[in-house]
C-alpha positions in Angstrom: -7.6 -17.9 31.7 -8.4 -14.9 29.9 -7.3 -15.0 26.3 -8.4 -11.4 25.5 -5.1 -9.3 24.8 -4.9 -5.7 26.2 -3.9 -4.7 22.9 -7.5 -5.0 21.5 -9.6 -3.4 24.2 -12.8 -3.7 22.2 -12.5 -7.0 20.6 -15.5 -9.2 21.3 -14.5 -12.1 18.8 -14.1 -12.4 15.2 -14.4 -9.4 12.8 -16.0 -9.9 9.4 -15.7 -7.6 6.6 -18.0 -8.2 3.4 -17.2 -7.4 0.0 -17.5 -3.6 -0.4 -17.2 -2.7 3.1 -14.4 -0.5 4.5 -13.5 3.3 4.4 -13.4 4.5 1.0 -10.9 7.2 0.0 -11.1 9.4 -2.9 -7.2 9.3 -3.9 -7.1 11.0 -7.8 -4.9 8.2 -9.2 -5.2 5.5 -6.4 -8.7 4.4 -5.6 -8.2 2.9 -2.1 -10.4 1.4 0.4 -8.9 1.0 4.1 -10.4 -2.5 4.6 -8.9 -3.3 8.1 -7.5 -0.3 9.8 -5.1 -0.1 12.7 -8.0 0.5 15.2 -9.1 -3.0 14.3 -5.9 -4.6 15.1 -4.6 -2.7 18.0 -2.0 -1.1 16.0 -0.5 -4.3 14.8 -1.2 -3.9 11.0 -3.6 -2.4 8.3 -5.1 -3.7 5.2 -6.1 -1.6 2.1 -7.4 -2.8 -1.3 -5.9 -0.5 -4.2 -6.8 -0.1 -7.8 -3.5 0.4 -9.7 -4.4 2.2 -12.9 -2.8 1.4 -16.4 0.7 2.8 -17.1 1.1 4.2 -13.6 4.4 4.1 -11.3 4.9 4.9 -7.9 8.3 5.7 -7.7 11.1 3.8 -5.8 11.1 4.9 -2.2 11.9 3.8 1.3 9.8 3.3 4.0 11.6 3.6 7.7 9.3 2.3 9.8 6.8 0.1 7.9 7.1 -3.6 6.3 4.5 -4.3 3.5 3.2 -7.3 1.9 1.0 -7.2 -1.4 -1.3 -9.6 -2.7 -2.5 -9.3 -6.2 -6.2 -9.7 -6.7 -6.7 -8.8 -10.3 -4.3 -7.9 -13.2 -0.6 -7.8 -13.2 1.8 -5.7 -11.2 5.5 -5.1 -11.3 7.4 -4.5 -8.0 11.2 -3.6 -7.6 12.3 -4.5 -4.3 16.1 -3.3 -3.7 17.9 -4.6 -7.1 15.2 -7.3 -8.0 12.3 -6.6 -10.4 9.3 -9.1 -10.1 6.2 -9.4 -12.2 3.3 -10.6 -10.2 -0.1 -12.1 -11.2 -3.6 -12.5 -9.8 -2.9 -14.9 -6.7 0.7 -14.1 -6.1 2.3 -12.0 -3.6 5.5 -10.1 -2.4 7.0 -9.0 0.9 8.5 -5.6 0.9 10.7 -5.1 4.1 11.2 -1.6 5.9 14.2 0.3 5.0 14.7 -1.4 1.5 13.9 0.7 -1.6 10.8 -0.4 -3.6 8.5 0.7 -6.3 5.4 -0.5 -7.8 4.2 -0.1 -11.3 1.4 -1.2 -13.7 2.9 -1.6 -17.2 -0.5 -2.9 -18.8 -3.5 -1.2 -20.3 -5.6 -2.9 -17.8 -6.3 -1.8 -14.3 -4.8 -4.0 -11.4 -6.2 -4.7 -8.0 -3.9 -5.5 -4.9 -4.5 -6.1 -1.2 -1.7 -4.5 0.9 -0.9 -5.1 4.5 1.3 -2.8 6.2 2.8 -3.2 9.7 2.8 -1.5 12.1 -0.7 -0.6 11.4 -0.8 3.4 11.7 -0.3 3.6 8.0 -3.6 3.8 7.3 -3.5 7.2 8.4 -1.1 8.3 5.9 -3.7 7.4 3.3 -6.4 9.3 5.1 -4.2 12.4 5.4 -3.0 11.8 1.6 -6.9 12.3 0.6 -7.5 15.5 2.3 -7.6 18.5 -0.3 -4.9 20.4 2.1 -2.3 17.4 1.8 1.1 18.3 0.1 2.1 14.7 -0.8 6.0 15.5 -0.4 5.7 16.9 3.2 3.5 14.1 4.1 5.8 11.5 2.8 8.7 13.2 5.0 6.3 13.2 8.0 6.0 9.5 7.6 9.5 8.7 7.0 9.1 8.1 3.4 11.9 9.0 1.3 12.5 8.9 -2.7 15.2 7.1 -4.1 16.7 7.2 -7.6 15.4 4.9 -10.3 12.1 6.3 -11.5 13.2 7.8 -14.9 14.8 4.0 -15.7 11.4 2.5 -14.9 9.1 5.0 -16.7 11.5 4.9 -19.9 11.5 1.1 -19.9 7.7 0.5 -19.5 6.1 3.8 -20.9 4.9 4.8 -17.7 3.7 8.1 -15.7 5.0 8.5 -12.6 2.5 9.5 -9.5 
C-alpha cells in the first residue's frame, strides 16, 4: 500500500527546519519568517514566525477564507476574537476562525514573538506580496478577502497603541 498522498508530490519523508531557517521577509513593522510554506504542505497550511513590536496594533479585520492559530513564543500579546479579549503569554495559544473579526496587539514595551499557522496555506503569498515595494496594503487585503472592521480606536485608546 502506498502511503504517499497525491497532494504532496515532492514529499520524500519528514521535513526538518532548523532554527533560523525559512524565507525572511522585510516587512517594515512586522519582521516575518515564512517557516513552512504552502508549497511544503500541498496547500493545506503555512507557518510564519512574526515579531510584534511594542505598542503595535493590527486592527480588527475579518478573513473570509483562512483559519488562524497563534502560539506565543516570547512575550505577551493580546487578541480580540469576536467580542472576547484575551491576554496570552509565552507557551499559550489561540484559534481564530475565518469570518470572525479579530485583532492582535502588543501593549507592552517589549517585542513579542509568535508562530502563526494559517489554513489553507496560500496565505504565505499574502505576506510575500505585502513585502514588495509596489504593494498597496488596502488593495492587497481586498484581493485576499480581508476586510477591516470597527474597533481599532477603542483598542488604541485603551492601550496607548499605534495602528499598523
